[in-house]
N, C-alpha and C positions, 0 to 999 in steps of 0.2 A: 638528447631528446630534439626532435624536429618541432619547427615553429609552424603553426597551422596559419595558412595563407587564404582559407575561405573568406566569404566576405564577411564585413564587420556586422552586418545585419543578422545574418544568420548566428555569428557568436553572441550578439545581444538578445536574439530570440530564445535560444538554447540557454543561455545563462538565466533569464527570466523564468523560463518554464522549468528548469532545474530548480530554483529557488520555490517556486510555487508547489511544484510536485513534492520536494521533500518536505516542505513545511505542512503541508495537507497531510501527508502521511503521518508526520509526527504527531500533529493535533489528533487524528483519527486514533493513533496507536496509544497515545498517552490517556484519551479519554474512555476507550475501552477497557484498559488495563484496571483505571480507576473503577470503572463501573463494575469489571470483575470482582475486584475486591470488596467493593462496596456491598454487592449481593451476598458475601460470604458474611457479612455482619448482620444479616437479617435472619439467618439461622440461629435459633437458640442455642446457647453455649459458649457463647463469648469468643475469644479469641481461638481455641482449639477448633471449633466449629469452620472458622474462617479457612483454617488451613485443610479442613476437610472437604471445603468445596472448591479447593484448588482446580478442580475439573472445569470450574465456569472461566478460569483465567487461562488455562494452558492454549486455547486457540488464539487469544489475543496477545500471548507470549509470541506466537509464531511470526505475529505481522514484525517484530523487532528484526527477526531473521531474515525475513523478505526485504525488510528496510537496508539493511546491510547489502544485500545482494543489490537491489535496484539503486542503491547509492553509486555502486563500482560499475553495474553492466547494467544499463537503462532498458534494454529490450528484454534481457532475460528477467529481470527483476520485474519489470510491469508484466510480462505474460504471466509469471508466477503469481502476482499479486491479483490478475484477473482471473486465472485458476483456483486460488484460495476463495476468492468472492465466490463463484460459482459453486465450491465445495460448501462454503458456509451457509449459501442460500438453501442448497438442498438438504443440510443439517438441520437448519432453522425453520425447515417446512414452507419457505416462501413460493416453491413451485407448486405445491398442493393448496396453496391458498388459505392455510392455517395460520400465518404469521404475517400481518401487514407492518409489524414492528422491524421483522427481519430485512425487510425490502429497505428500511431507513438504515439499517446497519450495514447493508451490501454496497449501495449506491455510492458512498463516499470513498470505498475501497475501489471499485470497480473503475470509479472515475480517475482517481488516482493512479491506478494500473495503465489506463489508456493515455495519462498523461506521459508516463515513463517509457510508453512504446513511441508515443508521437517523437519525444527527443531523441530516442535511439535512432529511429528512421530519420529524422531530419540532420543527424551529424552524419549518419551514413551517408544519405544522398549528397552531403556538401563535399564531403571527402573523394567520393566517386566522381563526383562532377568535377572537383579540382582535377583528379589525376587524369581525368579525359582530356583536359585542356592542354 
């Protein structure tokens, strides 16, 4: 394994941004998974009805997969999170103006996706600059 020699300031920036982006995505993911489970309890029929409303939980379980991708490949993961945010905004009717709540759902996801893209491009830029020196 080669030692990275790009400036310490870049390493500190990347380290802090990674921590913030990963933590934000975990918080958003856990919140929406708990929300999806809780909406199942509103349906009459007890625990069995909760499993029938599993479709409320499926889109938010996809965030877990995206989180693993973003953990390893920041740029790809960030772009996938942004694409997922646009898909969910369309699914929830944000673009038609029928759901203002949908905007509150999508905004943290999109912001987290942009953080991952920033981190990935910052690393790529630093490595490229180092290679040209």
